[in-house]
Biopython code that builds the backbone (N, CA, C, O; Angstrom):
import numpy as np
from Bio.PDB.StructureBuilder import StructureBuilder

atoms = [
    (1, "MET", "N", (-246.854, 17.966, 12.764)),
    (1, "MET", "CA", (-246.213, 18.089, 11.454)),
    (1, "MET", "C", (-244.691, 18.113, 11.658)),
    (1, "MET", "O", (-244.194, 18.726, 12.603)),
    (2, "ASP", "N", (-243.965, 17.444, 10.767)),
    (2, "ASP", "CA", (-242.512, 17.395, 10.860)),
    (2, "ASP", "C", (-241.882, 18.674, 10.294)),
    (2, "ASP", "O", (-242.573, 19.516, 9.721)),
    (3, "VAL", "N", (-240.574, 18.803, 10.464)),
    (3, "VAL", "CA", (-239.847, 19.995, 10.010)),
    (3, "VAL", "C", (-240.059, 20.222, 8.515)),
    (3, "VAL", "O", (-240.296, 21.351, 8.087)),
    (4, "ARG", "N", (-239.977, 19.172, 7.735)),
    (4, "ARG", "CA", (-240.155, 19.281, 6.280)),
    (4, "ARG", "C", (-241.529, 19.870, 5.963)),
    (4, "ARG", "O", (-241.648, 20.794, 5.159)),
    (5, "GLY", "N", (-242.554, 19.330, 6.600)),
    (5, "GLY", "CA", (-243.910, 19.799, 6.361)),
    (5, "GLY", "C", (-244.127, 21.232, 6.800)),
    (5, "GLY", "O", (-244.828, 21.993, 6.132)),
    (6, "ILE", "N", (-243.531, 21.603, 7.920)),
    (6, "ILE", "CA", (-243.670, 22.973, 8.435)),
    (6, "ILE", "C", (-243.027, 23.967, 7.476)),
    (6, "ILE", "O", (-243.636, 24.978, 7.126)),
    (7, "ILE", "N", (-241.796, 23.683, 7.050)),
    (7, "ILE", "CA", (-241.092, 24.598, 6.143)),
    (7, "ILE", "C", (-241.832, 24.696, 4.810)),
    (7, "ILE", "O", (-242.033, 25.791, 4.285)),
    (8, "LYS", "N", (-242.232, 23.559, 4.273)),
    (8, "LYS", "CA", (-242.952, 23.561, 2.995)),
    (8, "LYS", "C", (-244.240, 24.367, 3.110)),
    (8, "LYS", "O", (-244.561, 25.162, 2.227)),
    (9, "SER", "N", (-244.970, 24.162, 4.189)),
    (9, "SER", "CA", (-246.221, 24.884, 4.409)),
    (9, "SER", "C", (-245.981, 26.393, 4.482)),
    (9, "SER", "O", (-246.765, 27.175, 3.945)),
    (10, "GLN", "N", (-244.907, 26.796, 5.141)),
    (10, "GLN", "CA", (-244.593, 28.226, 5.251)),
    (10, "GLN", "C", (-244.237, 28.812, 3.887)),
    (10, "GLN", "O", (-244.624, 29.940, 3.580)),
    (11, "ILE", "N", (-243.510, 28.067, 3.073)),
    (11, "ILE", "CA", (-243.161, 28.532, 1.721)),
    (11, "ILE", "C", (-244.429, 28.692, 0.891)),
    (11, "ILE", "O", (-244.634, 29.721, 0.247)),
    (12, "VAL", "N", (-245.272, 27.673, 0.912)),
    (12, "VAL", "CA", (-246.514, 27.716, 0.137)),
    (12, "VAL", "C", (-247.380, 28.884, 0.600)),
    (12, "VAL", "O", (-247.937, 29.610, -0.224)),
    (13, "ASN", "N", (-247.494, 29.067, 1.903)),
    (13, "ASN", "CA", (-248.299, 30.160, 2.444)),
    (13, "ASN", "C", (-247.729, 31.525, 2.051)),
    (13, "ASN", "O", (-248.483, 32.447, 1.738)),
    (14, "ALA", "N", (-246.411, 31.654, 2.067)),
    (14, "ALA", "CA", (-245.776, 32.927, 1.710)),
    (14, "ALA", "C", (-246.028, 33.291, 0.251)),
    (14, "ALA", "O", (-246.064, 34.469, -0.103)),
    (15, "LEU", "N", (-246.201, 32.285, -0.586)),
    (15, "LEU", "CA", (-246.388, 32.521, -2.024)),
    (15, "LEU", "C", (-247.846, 32.427, -2.472)),
    (15, "LEU", "O", (-248.125, 32.490, -3.669)),
    (16, "LYS", "N", (-248.771, 32.280, -1.535)),
    (16, "LYS", "CA", (-250.167, 31.994, -1.884)),
    (16, "LYS", "C", (-250.828, 33.063, -2.744)),
    (16, "LYS", "O", (-251.723, 32.745, -3.528)),
    (17, "ASP", "N", (-250.417, 34.303, -2.622)),
    (17, "ASP", "CA", (-251.039, 35.375, -3.405)),
    (17, "ASP", "C", (-250.227, 35.763, -4.637)),
    (17, "ASP", "O", (-250.531, 36.755, -5.300)),
    (18, "SER", "N", (-249.200, 34.983, -4.940)),
    (18, "SER", "CA", (-248.321, 35.293, -6.067)),
    (18, "SER", "C", (-248.959, 34.918, -7.395)),
    (18, "SER", "O", (-249.812, 34.033, -7.465)),
    (19, "GLN", "N", (-248.534, 35.601, -8.435)),
    (19, "GLN", "CA", (-248.976, 35.292, -9.789)),
    (19, "GLN", "C", (-248.094, 34.189, -10.361)),
    (19, "GLN", "O", (-246.872, 34.328, -10.405)),
    (20, "PHE", "N", (-248.702, 33.108, -10.794)),
    (20, "PHE", "CA", (-247.975, 32.016, -11.432)),
    (20, "PHE", "C", (-248.392, 31.946, -12.888)),
    (20, "PHE", "O", (-249.513, 32.339, -13.210)),
    (21, "PRO", "N", (-247.546, 31.468, -13.777)),
    (21, "PRO", "CA", (-246.237, 30.877, -13.519)),
    (21, "PRO", "C", (-245.195, 31.937, -13.153)),
    (21, "PRO", "O", (-245.308, 33.103, -13.530)),
    (22, "ILE", "N", (-244.188, 31.502, -12.415)),
    (22, "ILE", "CA", (-243.031, 32.329, -12.081)),
    (22, "ILE", "C", (-241.889, 31.832, -12.944)),
    (22, "ILE", "O", (-241.495, 30.668, -12.871)),
    (23, "ASN", "N", (-241.360, 32.736, -13.766)),
    (23, "ASN", "CA", (-240.417, 32.329, -14.810)),
    (23, "ASN", "C", (-238.940, 32.529, -14.504)),
    (23, "ASN", "O", (-238.094, 31.961, -15.194)),
    (24, "THR", "N", (-238.602, 33.326, -13.481)),
    (24, "THR", "CA", (-237.189, 33.596, -13.212)),
    (24, "THR", "C", (-236.908, 33.602, -11.708)),
    (24, "THR", "O", (-237.822, 33.802, -10.908)),
    (25, "PRO", "N", (-235.651, 33.384, -11.320)),
    (25, "PRO", "CA", (-235.297, 33.453, -9.906)),
    (25, "PRO", "C", (-235.606, 34.818, -9.292)),
    (25, "PRO", "O", (-236.042, 34.897, -8.143)),
    (26, "GLU", "N", (-235.385, 35.879, -10.043)),
    (26, "GLU", "CA", (-235.630, 37.223, -9.526)),
    (26, "GLU", "C", (-237.103, 37.431, -9.199)),
    (26, "GLU", "O", (-237.444, 37.997, -8.160)),
    (27, "VAL", "N", (-237.969, 36.971, -10.089)),
    (27, "VAL", "CA", (-239.408, 37.104, -9.856)),
    (27, "VAL", "C", (-239.816, 36.267, -8.643)),
    (27, "VAL", "O", (-240.655, 36.694, -7.849)),
    (28, "LEU", "N", (-239.232, 35.084, -8.497)),
    (28, "LEU", "CA", (-239.548, 34.229, -7.350)),
    (28, "LEU", "C", (-239.156, 34.911, -6.044)),
    (28, "LEU", "O", (-239.967, 34.974, -5.120)),
    (29, "ILE", "N", (-237.951, 35.413, -5.950)),
    (29, "ILE", "CA", (-237.512, 36.082, -4.722)),
    (29, "ILE", "C", (-238.413, 37.266, -4.415)),
    (29, "ILE", "O", (-238.787, 37.476, -3.262)),
    (30, "ASN", "N", (-238.760, 38.031, -5.422)),
    (30, "ASN", "CA", (-239.632, 39.192, -5.215)),
    (30, "ASN", "C", (-241.059, 38.805, -4.854)),
    (30, "ASN", "O", (-241.806, 39.631, -4.331)),
    (31, "ALA", "N", (-241.449, 37.565, -5.124)),
    (31, "ALA", "CA", (-242.797, 37.097, -4.789)),
    (31, "ALA", "C", (-242.962, 36.841, -3.293)),
    (31, "ALA", "O", (-244.084, 36.844, -2.786)),
    (32, "PHE", "N", (-241.864, 36.622, -2.585)),
    (32, "PHE", "CA", (-241.946, 36.424, -1.137)),
    (32, "PHE", "C", (-242.233, 37.757, -0.457)),
    (32, "PHE", "O", (-241.752, 38.796, -0.909)),
    (33, "PRO", "N", (-243.015, 37.739, 0.628)),
    (33, "PRO", "CA", (-243.445, 38.989, 1.285)),
    (33, "PRO", "C", (-242.301, 39.942, 1.649)),
    (33, "PRO", "O", (-242.440, 41.155, 1.496)),
    (34, "ASN", "N", (-241.189, 39.413, 2.123)),
    (34, "ASN", "CA", (-240.036, 40.241, 2.485)),
    (34, "ASN", "C", (-238.851, 39.962, 1.574)),
    (34, "ASN", "O", (-237.698, 40.120, 1.977)),
    (35, "GLY", "N", (-239.134, 39.551, 0.359)),
    (35, "GLY", "CA", (-238.074, 39.271, -0.602)),
    (35, "GLY", "C", (-237.127, 38.211, -0.090)),
    (35, "GLY", "O", (-237.552, 37.233, 0.525)),
    (36, "ALA", "N", (-235.846, 38.401, -0.341)),
    (36, "ALA", "CA", (-234.818, 37.428, 0.049)),
    (36, "ALA", "C", (-234.726, 37.244, 1.563)),
    (36, "ALA", "O", (-234.203, 36.233, 2.033)),
    (37, "GLU", "N", (-235.228, 38.208, 2.324)),
    (37, "GLU", "CA", (-235.164, 38.135, 3.789)),
    (37, "GLU", "C", (-236.319, 37.360, 4.409)),
    (37, "GLU", "O", (-236.319, 37.132, 5.618)),
    (38, "THR", "N", (-237.300, 36.950, 3.615)),
    (38, "THR", "CA", (-238.404, 36.146, 4.142)),
    (38, "THR", "C", (-237.821, 34.886, 4.766)),
    (38, "THR", "O", (-237.035, 34.182, 4.132)),
    (39, "THR", "N", (-238.204, 34.601, 6.011)),
    (39, "THR", "CA", (-237.624, 33.485, 6.744)),
    (39, "THR", "C", (-238.691, 32.470, 7.133)),
    (39, "THR", "O", (-239.752, 32.826, 7.645)),
    (40, "CYS", "N", (-238.392, 31.211, 6.883)),
    (40, "CYS", "CA", (-239.232, 30.097, 7.315)),
    (40, "CYS", "C", (-238.501, 29.420, 8.471)),
    (40, "CYS", "O", (-237.287, 29.221, 8.413)),
    (41, "GLU", "N", (-239.245, 29.066, 9.524)),
    (41, "GLU", "CA", (-238.629, 28.492, 10.710)),
    (41, "GLU", "C", (-239.382, 27.263, 11.186)),
    (41, "GLU", "O", (-240.611, 27.211, 11.145)),
    (42, "ALA", "N", (-238.621, 26.276, 11.639)),
    (42, "ALA", "CA", (-239.177, 25.088, 12.282)),
    (42, "ALA", "C", (-238.164, 24.619, 13.315)),
    (42, "ALA", "O", (-237.080, 24.156, 12.959)),
    (43, "GLY", "N", (-238.506, 24.734, 14.571)),
    (43, "GLY", "CA", (-237.552, 24.392, 15.629)),
    (43, "GLY", "C", (-236.334, 25.295, 15.537)),
    (43, "GLY", "O", (-236.460, 26.519, 15.521)),
    (44, "ASP", "N", (-235.155, 24.689, 15.477)),
    (44, "ASP", "CA", (-233.909, 25.455, 15.379)),
    (44, "ASP", "C", (-233.532, 25.782, 13.937)),
    (44, "ASP", "O", (-232.566, 26.510, 13.707)),
    (45, "LEU", "N", (-234.270, 25.263, 12.969)),
    (45, "LEU", "CA", (-233.954, 25.460, 11.556)),
    (45, "LEU", "C", (-234.587, 26.749, 11.034)),
    (45, "LEU", "O", (-235.783, 26.983, 11.210)),
    (46, "LYS", "N", (-233.773, 27.575, 10.394)),
    (46, "LYS", "CA", (-234.251, 28.793, 9.749)),
    (46, "LYS", "C", (-233.722, 28.811, 8.323)),
    (46, "LYS", "O", (-232.535, 28.590, 8.083)),
    (47, "ILE", "N", (-234.625, 29.081, 7.377)),
    (47, "ILE", "CA", (-234.230, 29.167, 5.974)),
    (47, "ILE", "C", (-234.761, 30.480, 5.419)),
    (47, "ILE", "O", (-235.960, 30.751, 5.465)),
    (48, "LYS", "N", (-233.844, 31.290, 4.893)),
    (48, "LYS", "CA", (-234.255, 32.529, 4.234)),
    (48, "LYS", "C", (-234.511, 32.251, 2.761)),
    (48, "LYS", "O", (-233.866, 31.395, 2.156)),
    (49, "ALA", "N", (-235.451, 32.979, 2.200)),
    (49, "ALA", "CA", (-235.782, 32.794, 0.783)),
    (49, "ALA", "C", (-234.546, 32.978, -0.091)),
    (49, "ALA", "O", (-234.374, 32.254, -1.071)),
    (50, "GLY", "N", (-233.695, 33.922, 0.245)),
    (50, "GLY", "CA", (-232.485, 34.155, -0.534)),
    (50, "GLY", "C", (-231.558, 32.957, -0.516)),
    (50, "GLY", "O", (-230.921, 32.648, -1.524)),
    (51, "ASP", "N", (-231.476, 32.275, 0.626)),
    (51, "ASP", "CA", (-230.644, 31.074, 0.730)),
    (51, "ASP", "C", (-231.306, 29.903, 0.016)),
    (51, "ASP", "O", (-230.637, 29.130, -0.670)),
    (52, "ALA", "N", (-232.608, 29.775, 0.175)),
    (52, "ALA", "CA", (-233.335, 28.689, -0.488)),
    (52, "ALA", "C", (-233.229, 28.823, -2.002)),
    (52, "ALA", "O", (-233.167, 27.825, -2.721)),
    (53, "GLY", "N", (-233.208, 30.064, -2.476)),
    (53, "GLY", "CA", (-233.087, 30.306, -3.909)),
    (53, "GLY", "C", (-231.803, 29.754, -4.500)),
    (53, "GLY", "O", (-231.739, 29.474, -5.697)),
    (54, "LYS", "N", (-230.775, 29.596, -3.667)),
    (54, "LYS", "CA", (-229.497, 29.060, -4.134)),
    (54, "LYS", "C", (-229.596, 27.563, -4.436)),
    (54, "LYS", "O", (-228.711, 26.990, -5.073)),
    (55, "LEU", "N", (-230.676, 26.939, -3.976)),
    (55, "LEU", "CA", (-230.881, 25.512, -4.230)),
    (55, "LEU", "C", (-231.509, 25.258, -5.595)),
    (55, "LEU", "O", (-231.569, 24.117, -6.053)),
    (56, "LEU", "N", (-231.976, 26.317, -6.240)),
    (56, "LEU", "CA", (-232.681, 26.192, -7.511)),
    (56, "LEU", "C", (-231.754, 26.434, -8.688)),
    (56, "LEU", "O", (-230.727, 27.101, -8.562)),
    (57, "THR", "N", (-232.131, 25.883, -9.831)),
    (57, "THR", "CA", (-231.387, 26.121, -11.065)),
    (57, "THR", "C", (-232.341, 26.730, -12.090)),
    (57, "THR", "O", (-233.558, 26.694, -11.909)),
    (58, "VAL", "N", (-231.799, 27.279, -13.143)),
    (58, "VAL", "CA", (-232.637, 27.866, -14.191)),
    (58, "VAL", "C", (-233.537, 26.807, -14.821)),
    (58, "VAL", "O", (-234.597, 27.131, -15.357)),
    (59, "ASN", "N", (-233.121, 25.551, -14.758)),
    (59, "ASN", "CA", (-233.934, 24.474, -15.320)),
    (59, "ASN", "C", (-235.188, 24.176, -14.507)),
    (59, "ASN", "O", (-236.083, 23.478, -14.984)),
    (60, "ASP", "N", (-235.263, 24.706, -13.269)),
    (60, "ASP", "CA", (-236.447, 24.510, -12.430)),
    (60, "ASP", "C", (-237.609, 25.404, -12.873)),
    (60, "ASP", "O", (-238.760, 25.150, -12.517)),
    (61, "PHE", "N", (-237.317, 26.415, -13.624)),
    (61, "PHE", "CA", (-238.326, 27.394, -14.030)),
    (61, "PHE", "C", (-238.929, 27.019, -15.371)),
    (61, "PHE", "O", (-238.252, 26.416, -16.204)),
    (62, "PRO", "N", (-240.185, 27.364, -15.594)),
    (62, "PRO", "CA", (-241.077, 28.141, -14.725)),
    (62, "PRO", "C", (-241.715, 27.261, -13.651)),
    (62, "PRO", "O", (-241.886, 26.055, -13.828)),
    (63, "PHE", "N", (-242.060, 27.901, -12.534)),
    (63, "PHE", "CA", (-242.837, 27.250, -11.488)),
    (63, "PHE", "C", (-244.294, 27.546, -11.756)),
    (63, "PHE", "O", (-244.670, 28.686, -12.026)),
    (64, "GLU", "N", (-245.113, 26.507, -11.679)),
    (64, "GLU", "CA", (-246.545, 26.651, -11.960)),
    (64, "GLU", "C", (-247.376, 26.902, -10.710)),
    (64, "GLU", "O", (-248.451, 27.498, -10.788)),
    (65, "THR", "N", (-246.876, 26.443, -9.535)),
    (65, "THR", "CA", (-247.637, 26.592, -8.288)),
    (65, "THR", "C", (-246.699, 26.822, -7.106)),
    (65, "THR", "O", (-245.509, 26.513, -7.170)),
    (66, "ALA", "N", (-247.255, 27.369, -6.031)),
    (66, "ALA", "CA", (-246.498, 27.546, -4.788)),
    (66, "ALA", "C", (-246.117, 26.186, -4.213)),
    (66, "ALA", "O", (-245.040, 26.030, -3.638)),
    (67, "GLU", "N", (-246.989, 25.219, -4.367)),
    (67, "GLU", "CA", (-246.731, 23.857, -3.900)),
    (67, "GLU", "C", (-245.472, 23.296, -4.560)),
    (67, "GLU", "O", (-244.653, 22.652, -3.905)),
    (68, "ASN", "N", (-245.326, 23.543, -5.845)),
    (68, "ASN", "CA", (-244.160, 23.075, -6.595)),
    (68, "ASN", "C", (-242.881, 23.728, -6.071)),
    (68, "ASN", "O", (-241.858, 23.059, -5.928)),
    (69, "VAL", "N", (-242.933, 25.009, -5.789)),
    (69, "VAL", "CA", (-241.779, 25.732, -5.238)),
    (69, "VAL", "C", (-241.389, 25.112, -3.889)),
    (69, "VAL", "O", (-240.223, 24.797, -3.651)),
    (70, "GLY", "N", (-242.372, 24.948, -3.027)),
    (70, "GLY", "CA", (-242.105, 24.391, -1.699)),
    (70, "GLY", "C", (-241.517, 23.005, -1.746)),
    (70, "GLY", "O", (-240.584, 22.699, -1.004)),
    (71, "GLU", "N", (-242.046, 22.163, -2.605)),
    (71, "GLU", "CA", (-241.563, 20.778, -2.712)),
    (71, "GLU", "C", (-240.114, 20.721, -3.190)),
    (71, "GLU", "O", (-239.308, 19.967, -2.644)),
    (72, "ILE", "N", (-239.787, 21.508, -4.195)),
    (72, "ILE", "CA", (-238.408, 21.494, -4.721)),
    (72, "ILE", "C", (-237.435, 22.013, -3.662)),
    (72, "ILE", "O", (-236.360, 21.441, -3.483)),
    (73, "ILE", "N", (-237.795, 23.079, -2.967)),
    (73, "ILE", "CA", (-236.875, 23.651, -1.972)),
    (73, "ILE", "C", (-236.646, 22.671, -0.832)),
    (73, "ILE", "O", (-235.494, 22.444, -0.462)),
    (74, "VAL", "N", (-237.690, 22.081, -0.260)),
    (74, "VAL", "CA", (-237.467, 21.161, 0.853)),
    (74, "VAL", "C", (-236.740, 19.898, 0.412)),
    (74, "VAL", "O", (-235.951, 19.338, 1.174)),
    (75, "SER", "N", (-236.996, 19.449, -0.799)),
    (75, "SER", "CA", (-236.290, 18.268, -1.305)),
    (75, "SER", "C", (-234.802, 18.546, -1.472)),
    (75, "SER", "O", (-233.961, 17.748, -1.059)),
    (76, "ARG", "N", (-234.487, 19.685, -2.081)),
    (76, "ARG", "CA", (-233.077, 20.018, -2.324)),
    (76, "ARG", "C", (-232.340, 20.367, -1.026)),
    (76, "ARG", "O", (-231.121, 20.223, -0.941)),
    (77, "ALA", "N", (-233.089, 20.827, -0.017)),
    (77, "ALA", "CA", (-232.471, 21.148, 1.268)),
    (77, "ALA", "C", (-232.244, 19.888, 2.098)),
    (77, "ALA", "O", (-231.645, 19.938, 3.172)),
    (78, "GLY", "N", (-232.733, 18.752, 1.582)),
    (78, "GLY", "CA", (-232.545, 17.489, 2.292)),
    (78, "GLY", "C", (-233.485, 17.302, 3.471)),
    (78, "GLY", "O", (-233.195, 16.542, 4.395)),
    (79, "LEU", "N", (-234.609, 17.999, 3.430)),
    (79, "LEU", "CA", (-235.573, 17.871, 4.533)),
    (79, "LEU", "C", (-236.550, 16.737, 4.288)),
    (79, "LEU", "O", (-237.428, 16.489, 5.114)),
]
sb = StructureBuilder()
sb.init_structure("model")
sb.init_model(0)
sb.init_chain("A")
sb.init_seg("    ")
for serial, (resi, resn, name, xyz) in enumerate(atoms, 1):
    if name == "N":
        sb.init_residue(resn, " ", resi, " ")
    sb.init_atom(name, np.array(xyz, "f"), 0.0, 1.0, " ", f" {name:<3s}", serial, name[0])
structure = sb.get_structure()
């Protein structure tokens, strides 16, 4: 699996038990197991949920699935 797939998979897995839809950035950050400090890693790349959240806009909400969250974050991160 490539870096994009690994990071996306980790995001989806971290949010697998979350209640959807997620309507706000605050709720999304709190949905991660360690909040903003939740870290996804692939090789030398590390992305914290708090940093990934900066890639989102209010227009991205609500999120309906963890898959949707993962796809938007990896796309906006240029992965």
